N, CA, C and O atoms as a Maestro MAE file, in Angstrom:
{
 s_m_m2io_version
 :::
 2.0.0
}

f_m_ct {
 s_m_title
 :::
 protein
 m_atom[280] {
  # First column is atom index #
  i_m_mmod_type
  r_m_x_coord
  r_m_y_coord
  r_m_z_coord
  i_m_residue_number
  s_m_chain_name
  s_m_pdb_residue_name
  s_m_pdb_atom_name
  i_m_atomic_number
  :::
  1 25 10.431 -26.338 -16.730 1 A "MET " " N  " 7
  2 3 10.110 -25.443 -15.641 1 A "MET " " CA " 6
  3 2 11.154 -24.341 -15.585 1 A "MET " " C  " 6
  4 15 12.356 -24.597 -15.649 1 A "MET " " O  " 8
  5 25 10.675 -23.117 -15.464 2 A "ARG " " N  " 7
  6 3 11.556 -21.966 -15.418 2 A "ARG " " CA " 6
  7 2 12.038 -21.756 -13.990 2 A "ARG " " C  " 6
  8 15 11.225 -21.716 -13.066 2 A "ARG " " O  " 8
  9 25 13.331 -21.623 -13.795 3 A "ASN " " N  " 7
  10 3 13.900 -21.472 -12.463 3 A "ASN " " CA " 6
  11 2 14.138 -20.031 -12.059 3 A "ASN " " C  " 6
  12 15 14.203 -19.727 -10.867 3 A "ASN " " O  " 8
  13 25 14.269 -19.137 -13.028 4 A "SER " " N  " 7
  14 3 14.564 -17.751 -12.689 4 A "SER " " CA " 6
  15 2 13.713 -16.815 -13.530 4 A "SER " " C  " 6
  16 15 13.193 -17.198 -14.578 4 A "SER " " O  " 8
  17 25 13.579 -15.593 -13.060 5 A "LYS " " N  " 7
  18 3 12.787 -14.623 -13.787 5 A "LYS " " CA " 6
  19 2 13.497 -14.245 -15.086 5 A "LYS " " C  " 6
  20 15 14.725 -14.275 -15.173 5 A "LYS " " O  " 8
  21 25 12.710 -13.894 -16.080 6 A "LYS " " N  " 7
  22 3 13.264 -13.542 -17.387 6 A "LYS " " CA " 6
  23 2 13.064 -12.065 -17.687 6 A "LYS " " C  " 6
  24 15 12.905 -11.684 -18.847 6 A "LYS " " O  " 8
  25 25 13.070 -11.224 -16.647 7 A "PHE " " N  " 7
  26 3 12.901 -9.793 -16.832 7 A "PHE " " CA " 6
  27 2 13.664 -9.056 -15.741 7 A "PHE " " C  " 6
  28 15 14.070 -9.650 -14.742 7 A "PHE " " O  " 8
  29 25 13.852 -7.768 -15.939 8 A "ASP " " N  " 7
  30 3 14.493 -6.917 -14.940 8 A "ASP " " CA " 6
  31 2 13.422 -6.086 -14.259 8 A "ASP " " C  " 6
  32 15 12.476 -5.636 -14.905 8 A "ASP " " O  " 8
  33 25 13.566 -5.885 -12.971 9 A "PHE " " N  " 7
  34 3 12.634 -5.047 -12.236 9 A "PHE " " CA " 6
  35 2 12.865 -3.588 -12.614 9 A "PHE " " C  " 6
  36 15 14.008 -3.160 -12.780 9 A "PHE " " O  " 8
  37 25 11.781 -2.825 -12.749 10 A "ALA " " N  " 7
  38 3 11.872 -1.403 -13.072 10 A "ALA " " CA " 6
  39 2 11.971 -0.601 -11.772 10 A "ALA " " C  " 6
  40 15 11.293 -0.903 -10.790 10 A "ALA " " O  " 8
  41 25 12.805 0.400 -11.782 11 A "VAL " " N  " 7
  42 3 13.003 1.239 -10.606 11 A "VAL " " CA " 6
  43 2 11.734 2.037 -10.323 11 A "VAL " " C  " 6
  44 15 11.075 2.522 -11.242 11 A "VAL " " O  " 8
  45 25 11.401 2.166 -9.040 12 A "ASP " " N  " 7
  46 3 10.263 2.945 -8.547 12 A "ASP " " CA " 6
  47 2 8.904 2.373 -8.940 12 A "ASP " " C  " 6
  48 15 7.931 3.123 -9.021 12 A "ASP " " O  " 8
  49 25 8.810 1.084 -9.182 13 A "LYS " " N  " 7
  50 3 7.529 0.425 -9.361 13 A "LYS " " CA " 6
  51 2 7.299 -0.493 -8.174 13 A "LYS " " C  " 6
  52 15 8.242 -0.961 -7.537 13 A "LYS " " O  " 8
  53 25 6.034 -0.741 -7.889 14 A "TYR " " N  " 7
  54 3 5.646 -1.576 -6.753 14 A "TYR " " CA " 6
  55 2 5.357 -2.987 -7.241 14 A "TYR " " C  " 6
  56 15 4.682 -3.170 -8.254 14 A "TYR " " O  " 8
  57 25 5.867 -3.989 -6.523 15 A "TYR " " N  " 7
  58 3 5.758 -5.381 -6.941 15 A "TYR " " CA " 6
  59 2 5.131 -6.241 -5.856 15 A "TYR " " C  " 6
  60 15 5.298 -5.981 -4.664 15 A "TYR " " O  " 8
  61 25 4.405 -7.271 -6.285 16 A "PHE " " N  " 7
  62 3 3.923 -8.307 -5.388 16 A "PHE " " CA " 6
  63 2 3.789 -9.600 -6.159 16 A "PHE " " C  " 6
  64 15 3.624 -9.600 -7.378 16 A "PHE " " O  " 8
  65 25 3.862 -10.711 -5.429 17 A "ASN " " N  " 7
  66 3 3.736 -12.044 -6.015 17 A "ASN " " CA " 6
  67 2 2.376 -12.619 -5.672 17 A "ASN " " C  " 6
  68 15 1.866 -12.429 -4.568 17 A "ASN " " O  " 8
  69 25 1.790 -13.330 -6.638 18 A "VAL " " N  " 7
  70 3 0.551 -14.061 -6.422 18 A "VAL " " CA " 6
  71 2 0.843 -15.511 -6.757 18 A "VAL " " C  " 6
  72 15 1.299 -15.825 -7.856 18 A "VAL " " O  " 8
  73 25 0.577 -16.398 -5.798 19 A "SER " " N  " 7
  74 3 0.819 -17.818 -5.992 19 A "SER " " CA " 6
  75 2 -0.457 -18.477 -6.493 19 A "SER " " C  " 6
  76 15 -1.526 -18.320 -5.904 19 A "SER " " O  " 8
  77 25 -0.330 -19.210 -7.580 20 A "ASN " " N  " 7
  78 3 -1.463 -19.870 -8.190 20 A "ASN " " CA " 6
  79 2 -1.108 -21.350 -8.343 20 A "ASN " " C  " 6
  80 15 -0.744 -21.800 -9.429 20 A "ASN " " O  " 8
  81 25 -1.216 -22.093 -7.255 21 A "GLY " " N  " 7
  82 3 -0.822 -23.498 -7.301 21 A "GLY " " CA " 6
  83 2 0.682 -23.628 -7.292 21 A "GLY " " C  " 6
  84 15 1.341 -23.235 -6.329 21 A "GLY " " O  " 8
  85 25 1.230 -24.180 -8.363 22 A "ILE " " N  " 7
  86 3 2.680 -24.377 -8.434 22 A "ILE " " CA " 6
  87 2 3.395 -23.203 -9.086 22 A "ILE " " C  " 6
  88 15 4.625 -23.159 -9.105 22 A "ILE " " O  " 8
  89 25 2.643 -22.260 -9.615 23 A "GLN " " N  " 7
  90 3 3.257 -21.147 -10.325 23 A "GLN " " CA " 6
  91 2 3.088 -19.859 -9.531 23 A "GLN " " C  " 6
  92 15 2.059 -19.649 -8.888 23 A "GLN " " O  " 8
  93 25 4.098 -18.999 -9.579 24 A "THR " " N  " 7
  94 3 4.055 -17.710 -8.920 24 A "THR " " CA " 6
  95 2 4.145 -16.621 -9.973 24 A "THR " " C  " 6
  96 15 5.033 -16.637 -10.825 24 A "THR " " O  " 8
  97 25 3.218 -15.674 -9.906 25 A "ILE " " N  " 7
  98 3 3.154 -14.581 -10.867 25 A "ILE " " CA " 6
  99 2 3.587 -13.307 -10.167 25 A "ILE " " C  " 6
  100 15 3.089 -12.993 -9.086 25 A "ILE " " O  " 8
  101 25 4.510 -12.571 -10.772 26 A "THR " " N  " 7
  102 3 4.946 -11.290 -10.243 26 A "THR " " CA " 6
  103 2 4.192 -10.189 -10.970 26 A "THR " " C  " 6
  104 15 4.213 -10.114 -12.198 26 A "THR " " O  " 8
  105 25 3.525 -9.333 -10.198 27 A "ILE " " N  " 7
  106 3 2.720 -8.255 -10.769 27 A "ILE " " CA " 6
  107 2 3.305 -6.931 -10.291 27 A "ILE " " C  " 6
  108 15 3.773 -6.821 -9.158 27 A "ILE " " O  " 8
  109 25 3.273 -5.923 -11.171 28 A "HIS " " N  " 7
  110 3 3.795 -4.612 -10.798 28 A "HIS " " CA " 6
  111 2 2.801 -3.522 -11.169 28 A "HIS " " C  " 6
  112 15 1.986 -3.683 -12.078 28 A "HIS " " O  " 8
  113 25 2.884 -2.429 -10.459 29 A "ARG " " N  " 7
  114 3 2.097 -1.233 -10.721 29 A "ARG " " CA " 6
  115 2 3.002 -0.029 -10.484 29 A "ARG " " C  " 6
  116 15 3.916 -0.077 -9.661 29 A "ARG " " O  " 8
  117 25 2.736 1.046 -11.213 30 A "ALA " " N  " 7
  118 3 3.552 2.255 -11.087 30 A "ALA " " CA " 6
  119 2 3.196 3.051 -9.844 30 A "ALA " " C  " 6
  120 15 4.065 3.683 -9.244 30 A "ALA " " O  " 8
  121 25 1.923 3.027 -9.448 31 A "GLU " " N  " 7
  122 3 1.484 3.809 -8.302 31 A "GLU " " CA " 6
  123 2 1.222 2.900 -7.109 31 A "GLU " " C  " 6
  124 15 0.720 1.787 -7.264 31 A "GLU " " O  " 8
  125 25 1.565 3.380 -5.924 32 A "LYS " " N  " 7
  126 3 1.422 2.586 -4.703 32 A "LYS " " CA " 6
  127 2 -0.036 2.244 -4.422 32 A "LYS " " C  " 6
  128 15 -0.344 1.097 -4.097 32 A "LYS " " O  " 8
  129 25 -0.942 3.219 -4.540 33 A "LYS " " N  " 7
  130 3 -2.347 2.972 -4.244 33 A "LYS " " CA " 6
  131 2 -2.921 1.912 -5.174 33 A "LYS " " C  " 6
  132 15 -3.662 1.033 -4.734 33 A "LYS " " O  " 8
  133 25 -2.592 1.988 -6.420 34 A "SER " " N  " 7
  134 3 -3.072 1.004 -7.396 34 A "SER " " CA " 6
  135 2 -2.539 -0.389 -7.057 34 A "SER " " C  " 6
  136 15 -3.278 -1.371 -7.118 34 A "SER " " O  " 8
  137 25 -1.273 -0.471 -6.704 35 A "ALA " " N  " 7
  138 3 -0.666 -1.759 -6.354 35 A "ALA " " CA " 6
  139 2 -1.311 -2.345 -5.108 35 A "ALA " " C  " 6
  140 15 -1.585 -3.544 -5.056 35 A "ALA " " O  " 8
  141 25 -1.557 -1.502 -4.096 36 A "GLU " " N  " 7
  142 3 -2.187 -1.988 -2.864 36 A "GLU " " CA " 6
  143 2 -3.619 -2.440 -3.108 36 A "GLU " " C  " 6
  144 15 -4.057 -3.437 -2.535 36 A "GLU " " O  " 8
  145 25 -4.358 -1.716 -3.955 37 A "ASP " " N  " 7
  146 3 -5.736 -2.096 -4.262 37 A "ASP " " CA " 6
  147 2 -5.803 -3.462 -4.931 37 A "ASP " " C  " 6
  148 15 -6.618 -4.306 -4.557 37 A "ASP " " O  " 8
  149 25 -4.947 -3.673 -5.916 38 A "VAL " " N  " 7
  150 3 -4.930 -4.955 -6.627 38 A "VAL " " CA " 6
  151 2 -4.480 -6.072 -5.690 38 A "VAL " " C  " 6
  152 15 -5.058 -7.159 -5.694 38 A "VAL " " O  " 8
  153 25 -3.449 -5.808 -4.886 39 A "PHE " " N  " 7
  154 3 -2.948 -6.783 -3.920 39 A "PHE " " CA " 6
  155 2 -4.054 -7.203 -2.952 39 A "PHE " " C  " 6
  156 15 -4.249 -8.393 -2.704 39 A "PHE " " O  " 8
  157 25 -4.777 -6.218 -2.407 40 A "ASN " " N  " 7
  158 3 -5.857 -6.510 -1.469 40 A "ASN " " CA " 6
  159 2 -7.000 -7.275 -2.131 40 A "ASN " " C  " 6
  160 15 -7.639 -8.108 -1.489 40 A "ASN " " O  " 8
  161 25 -7.262 -7.001 -3.407 41 A "ASN " " N  " 7
  162 3 -8.296 -7.752 -4.121 41 A "ASN " " CA " 6
  163 2 -7.922 -9.228 -4.259 41 A "ASN " " C  " 6
  164 15 -8.784 -10.098 -4.140 41 A "ASN " " O  " 8
  165 25 -6.653 -9.510 -4.507 42 A "TYR " " N  " 7
  166 3 -6.211 -10.907 -4.567 42 A "TYR " " CA " 6
  167 2 -6.393 -11.589 -3.213 42 A "TYR " " C  " 6
  168 15 -6.787 -12.753 -3.149 42 A "TYR " " O  " 8
  169 25 -6.107 -10.869 -2.137 43 A "LEU " " N  " 7
  170 3 -6.295 -11.445 -0.805 43 A "LEU " " CA " 6
  171 2 -7.766 -11.713 -0.519 43 A "LEU " " C  " 6
  172 15 -8.105 -12.725 0.093 43 A "LEU " " O  " 8
  173 25 -8.642 -10.811 -0.959 44 A "LYS " " N  " 7
  174 3 -10.076 -10.967 -0.712 44 A "LYS " " CA " 6
  175 2 -10.649 -12.215 -1.362 44 A "LYS " " C  " 6
  176 15 -11.552 -12.845 -0.812 44 A "LYS " " O  " 8
  177 25 -10.127 -12.578 -2.538 45 A "VAL " " N  " 7
  178 3 -10.660 -13.757 -3.232 45 A "VAL " " CA " 6
  179 2 -9.959 -15.035 -2.788 45 A "VAL " " C  " 6
  180 15 -10.242 -16.112 -3.314 45 A "VAL " " O  " 8
  181 25 -9.042 -14.924 -1.821 46 A "GLY " " N  " 7
  182 3 -8.423 -16.113 -1.245 46 A "GLY " " CA " 6
  183 2 -7.124 -16.558 -1.880 46 A "GLY " " C  " 6
  184 15 -6.658 -17.666 -1.614 46 A "GLY " " O  " 8
  185 25 -6.537 -15.732 -2.701 47 A "LYS " " N  " 7
  186 3 -5.250 -16.087 -3.308 47 A "LYS " " CA " 6
  187 2 -4.126 -15.859 -2.299 47 A "LYS " " C  " 6
  188 15 -4.234 -15.006 -1.419 47 A "LYS " " O  " 8
  189 25 -3.069 -16.615 -2.433 48 A "LYS " " N  " 7
  190 3 -1.879 -16.422 -1.605 48 A "LYS " " CA " 6
  191 2 -1.040 -15.344 -2.280 48 A "LYS " " C  " 6
  192 15 -0.550 -15.533 -3.393 48 A "LYS " " O  " 8
  193 25 -0.878 -14.218 -1.600 49 A "ALA " " N  " 7
  194 3 -0.159 -13.088 -2.172 49 A "ALA " " CA " 6
  195 2 0.926 -12.619 -1.211 49 A "ALA " " C  " 6
  196 15 0.754 -12.662 0.008 49 A "ALA " " O  " 8
  197 25 2.032 -12.175 -1.768 50 A "GLU " " N  " 7
  198 3 3.162 -11.692 -0.978 50 A "GLU " " CA " 6
  199 2 3.568 -10.315 -1.487 50 A "GLU " " C  " 6
  200 15 3.927 -10.161 -2.654 50 A "GLU " " O  " 8
  201 25 3.513 -9.318 -0.614 51 A "TRP " " N  " 7
  202 3 3.902 -7.957 -0.979 51 A "TRP " " CA " 6
  203 2 5.418 -7.855 -0.986 51 A "TRP " " C  " 6
  204 15 6.065 -8.228 -0.007 51 A "TRP " " O  " 8
  205 25 5.995 -7.355 -2.076 52 A "LEU " " N  " 7
  206 3 7.443 -7.182 -2.164 52 A "LEU " " CA " 6
  207 2 7.843 -5.747 -1.872 52 A "LEU " " C  " 6
  208 15 8.828 -5.517 -1.171 52 A "LEU " " O  " 8
  209 25 7.104 -4.779 -2.392 53 A "GLY " " N  " 7
  210 3 7.385 -3.374 -2.131 53 A "GLY " " CA " 6
  211 2 7.886 -2.651 -3.359 53 A "GLY " " C  " 6
  212 15 7.731 -3.124 -4.485 53 A "GLY " " O  " 8
  213 25 8.493 -1.494 -3.128 54 A "ARG " " N  " 7
  214 3 9.005 -0.663 -4.219 54 A "ARG " " CA " 6
  215 2 10.456 -1.036 -4.506 54 A "ARG " " C  " 6
  216 15 11.269 -1.140 -3.588 54 A "ARG " " O  " 8
  217 25 10.774 -1.234 -5.777 55 A "TRP " " N  " 7
  218 3 12.123 -1.587 -6.194 55 A "TRP " " CA " 6
  219 2 12.937 -0.311 -6.358 55 A "TRP " " C  " 6
  220 15 12.553 0.574 -7.123 55 A "TRP " " O  " 8
  221 25 14.057 -0.208 -5.647 56 A "ASN " " N  " 7
  222 3 14.874 1.007 -5.721 56 A "ASN " " CA " 6
  223 2 16.099 0.822 -6.622 56 A "ASN " " C  " 6
  224 15 16.955 1.705 -6.687 56 A "ASN " " O  " 8
  225 25 16.185 -0.281 -7.292 57 A "GLY " " N  " 7
  226 3 17.324 -0.542 -8.174 57 A "GLY " " CA " 6
  227 2 18.264 -1.588 -7.617 57 A "GLY " " C  " 6
  228 15 19.016 -2.209 -8.368 57 A "GLY " " O  " 8
  229 25 18.233 -1.796 -6.294 58 A "LYS " " N  " 7
  230 3 19.098 -2.787 -5.655 58 A "LYS " " CA " 6
  231 2 18.321 -3.746 -4.772 58 A "LYS " " C  " 6
  232 15 18.672 -4.922 -4.669 58 A "LYS " " O  " 8
  233 25 17.259 -3.249 -4.130 59 A "LYS " " N  " 7
  234 3 16.470 -4.103 -3.251 59 A "LYS " " CA " 6
  235 2 15.056 -3.531 -3.143 59 A "LYS " " C  " 6
  236 15 14.782 -2.414 -3.581 59 A "LYS " " O  " 8
  237 25 14.169 -4.330 -2.546 60 A "PHE " " N  " 7
  238 3 12.802 -3.892 -2.331 60 A "PHE " " CA " 6
  239 2 12.706 -3.108 -1.033 60 A "PHE " " C  " 6
  240 15 13.273 -3.501 -0.013 60 A "PHE " " O  " 8
  241 25 11.979 -1.989 -1.084 61 A "GLU " " N  " 7
  242 3 11.707 -1.190 0.099 61 A "GLU " " CA " 6
  243 2 10.248 -1.409 0.454 61 A "GLU " " C  " 6
  244 15 9.360 -1.090 -0.335 61 A "GLU " " O  " 8
  245 25 9.998 -1.949 1.629 62 A "ASP " " N  " 7
  246 3 8.628 -2.229 2.060 62 A "ASP " " CA " 6
  247 2 8.162 -1.092 2.950 62 A "ASP " " C  " 6
  248 15 8.590 -0.986 4.100 62 A "ASP " " O  " 8
  249 25 7.285 -0.237 2.426 63 A "ASP " " N  " 7
  250 3 6.835 0.913 3.201 63 A "ASP " " CA " 6
  251 2 5.370 0.786 3.623 63 A "ASP " " C  " 6
  252 15 4.753 1.765 4.042 63 A "ASP " " O  " 8
  253 25 4.820 -0.421 3.510 64 A "ARG " " N  " 7
  254 3 3.463 -0.646 4.000 64 A "ARG " " CA " 6
  255 2 3.526 -0.835 5.508 64 A "ARG " " C  " 6
  256 15 4.523 -1.318 6.046 64 A "ARG " " O  " 8
  257 25 2.446 -0.447 6.184 65 A "GLU " " N  " 7
  258 3 2.431 -0.572 7.643 65 A "GLU " " CA " 6
  259 2 2.464 -2.031 8.065 65 A "GLU " " C  " 6
  260 15 3.200 -2.403 8.979 65 A "GLU " " O  " 8
  261 25 1.677 -2.843 7.408 66 A "LYS " " N  " 7
  262 3 1.654 -4.265 7.755 66 A "LYS " " CA " 6
  263 2 1.443 -5.074 6.482 66 A "LYS " " C  " 6
  264 15 0.470 -4.841 5.765 66 A "LYS " " O  " 8
  265 25 2.319 -6.004 6.190 67 A "THR " " N  " 7
  266 3 2.189 -6.851 5.026 67 A "THR " " CA " 6
  267 2 1.257 -8.013 5.339 67 A "THR " " C  " 6
  268 15 1.428 -8.713 6.337 67 A "THR " " O  " 8
  269 25 0.277 -8.205 4.478 68 A "LYS " " N  " 7
  270 3 -0.677 -9.292 4.685 68 A "LYS " " CA " 6
  271 2 -0.343 -10.418 3.719 68 A "LYS " " C  " 6
  272 15 -0.034 -10.179 2.551 68 A "LYS " " O  " 8
  273 25 -0.408 -11.620 4.207 69 A "THR " " N  " 7
  274 3 -0.254 -12.801 3.365 69 A "THR " " CA " 6
  275 2 -1.356 -13.758 3.737 69 A "THR " " C  " 6
  276 15 -1.532 -14.119 4.901 69 A "THR " " O  " 8
  277 25 -2.101 -14.163 2.712 70 A "ALA " " N  " 7
  278 3 -3.203 -15.090 2.977 70 A "ALA " " CA " 6
  279 2 -2.823 -16.483 2.529 70 A "ALA " " C  " 6
  280 15 -3.617 -17.414 2.666 70 A "ALA " " O  " 8
  :::
 }
 m_bond[279] {
  # First column is bond index #
  i_m_from
  i_m_to
  i_m_order
  :::
  1 1 2 1
  2 2 3 1
  3 3 4 2
  4 3 5 1
  5 5 6 1
  6 6 7 1
  7 7 8 2
  8 7 9 1
  9 9 10 1
  10 10 11 1
  11 11 12 2
  12 11 13 1
  13 13 14 1
  14 14 15 1
  15 15 16 2
  16 15 17 1
  17 17 18 1
  18 18 19 1
  19 19 20 2
  20 19 21 1
  21 21 22 1
  22 22 23 1
  23 23 24 2
  24 23 25 1
  25 25 26 1
  26 26 27 1
  27 27 28 2
  28 27 29 1
  29 29 30 1
  30 30 31 1
  31 31 32 2
  32 31 33 1
  33 33 34 1
  34 34 35 1
  35 35 36 2
  36 35 37 1
  37 37 38 1
  38 38 39 1
  39 39 40 2
  40 39 41 1
  41 41 42 1
  42 42 43 1
  43 43 44 2
  44 43 45 1
  45 45 46 1
  46 46 47 1
  47 47 48 2
  48 47 49 1
  49 49 50 1
  50 50 51 1
  51 51 52 2
  52 51 53 1
  53 53 54 1
  54 54 55 1
  55 55 56 2
  56 55 57 1
  57 57 58 1
  58 58 59 1
  59 59 60 2
  60 59 61 1
  61 61 62 1
  62 62 63 1
  63 63 64 2
  64 63 65 1
  65 65 66 1
  66 66 67 1
  67 67 68 2
  68 67 69 1
  69 69 70 1
  70 70 71 1
  71 71 72 2
  72 71 73 1
  73 73 74 1
  74 74 75 1
  75 75 76 2
  76 75 77 1
  77 77 78 1
  78 78 79 1
  79 79 80 2
  80 79 81 1
  81 81 82 1
  82 82 83 1
  83 83 84 2
  84 83 85 1
  85 85 86 1
  86 86 87 1
  87 87 88 2
  88 87 89 1
  89 89 90 1
  90 90 91 1
  91 91 92 2
  92 91 93 1
  93 93 94 1
  94 94 95 1
  95 95 96 2
  96 95 97 1
  97 97 98 1
  98 98 99 1
  99 99 100 2
  100 99 101 1
  101 101 102 1
  102 102 103 1
  103 103 104 2
  104 103 105 1
  105 105 106 1
  106 106 107 1
  107 107 108 2
  108 107 109 1
  109 109 110 1
  110 110 111 1
  111 111 112 2
  112 111 113 1
  113 113 114 1
  114 114 115 1
  115 115 116 2
  116 115 117 1
  117 117 118 1
  118 118 119 1
  119 119 120 2
  120 119 121 1
  121 121 122 1
  122 122 123 1
  123 123 124 2
  124 123 125 1
  125 125 126 1
  126 126 127 1
  127 127 128 2
  128 127 129 1
  129 129 130 1
  130 130 131 1
  131 131 132 2
  132 131 133 1
  133 133 134 1
  134 134 135 1
  135 135 136 2
  136 135 137 1
  137 137 138 1
  138 138 139 1
  139 139 140 2
  140 139 141 1
  141 141 142 1
  142 142 143 1
  143 143 144 2
  144 143 145 1
  145 145 146 1
  146 146 147 1
  147 147 148 2
  148 147 149 1
  149 149 150 1
  150 150 151 1
  151 151 152 2
  152 151 153 1
  153 153 154 1
  154 154 155 1
  155 155 156 2
  156 155 157 1
  157 157 158 1
  158 158 159 1
  159 159 160 2
  160 159 161 1
  161 161 162 1
  162 162 163 1
  163 163 164 2
  164 163 165 1
  165 165 166 1
  166 166 167 1
  167 167 168 2
  168 167 169 1
  169 169 170 1
  170 170 171 1
  171 171 172 2
  172 171 173 1
  173 173 174 1
  174 174 175 1
  175 175 176 2
  176 175 177 1
  177 177 178 1
  178 178 179 1
  179 179 180 2
  180 179 181 1
  181 181 182 1
  182 182 183 1
  183 183 184 2
  184 183 185 1
  185 185 186 1
  186 186 187 1
  187 187 188 2
  188 187 189 1
  189 189 190 1
  190 190 191 1
  191 191 192 2
  192 191 193 1
  193 193 194 1
  194 194 195 1
  195 195 196 2
  196 195 197 1
  197 197 198 1
  198 198 199 1
  199 199 200 2
  200 199 201 1
  201 201 202 1
  202 202 203 1
  203 203 204 2
  204 203 205 1
  205 205 206 1
  206 206 207 1
  207 207 208 2
  208 207 209 1
  209 209 210 1
  210 210 211 1
  211 211 212 2
  212 211 213 1
  213 213 214 1
  214 214 215 1
  215 215 216 2
  216 215 217 1
  217 217 218 1
  218 218 219 1
  219 219 220 2
  220 219 221 1
  221 221 222 1
  222 222 223 1
  223 223 224 2
  224 223 225 1
  225 225 226 1
  226 226 227 1
  227 227 228 2
  228 227 229 1
  229 229 230 1
  230 230 231 1
  231 231 232 2
  232 231 233 1
  233 233 234 1
  234 234 235 1
  235 235 236 2
  236 235 237 1
  237 237 238 1
  238 238 239 1
  239 239 240 2
  240 239 241 1
  241 241 242 1
  242 242 243 1
  243 243 244 2
  244 243 245 1
  245 245 246 1
  246 246 247 1
  247 247 248 2
  248 247 249 1
  249 249 250 1
  250 250 251 1
  251 251 252 2
  252 251 253 1
  253 253 254 1
  254 254 255 1
  255 255 256 2
  256 255 257 1
  257 257 258 1
  258 258 259 1
  259 259 260 2
  260 259 261 1
  261 261 262 1
  262 262 263 1
  263 263 264 2
  264 263 265 1
  265 265 266 1
  266 266 267 1
  267 267 268 2
  268 267 269 1
  269 269 270 1
  270 270 271 1
  271 271 272 2
  272 271 273 1
  273 273 274 1
  274 274 275 1
  275 275 276 2
  276 275 277 1
  277 277 278 1
  278 278 279 1
  279 279 280 2
  :::
 }
}
């Protein structure tokens, strides 16, 4: 079992996690609208998703009005 991520986050990309049972998948998109669309699609099909936001190089900036988690 992998305990830590094996990649570096890219600056100015949008990230969210999708939980699939015991495994969590981190997904990224370059554009905010694209990331929100994909994130909302995961929520619509009943997946547990967590919005992380835009990576600025040190931390995530969450600029969505309301983060949804299903």
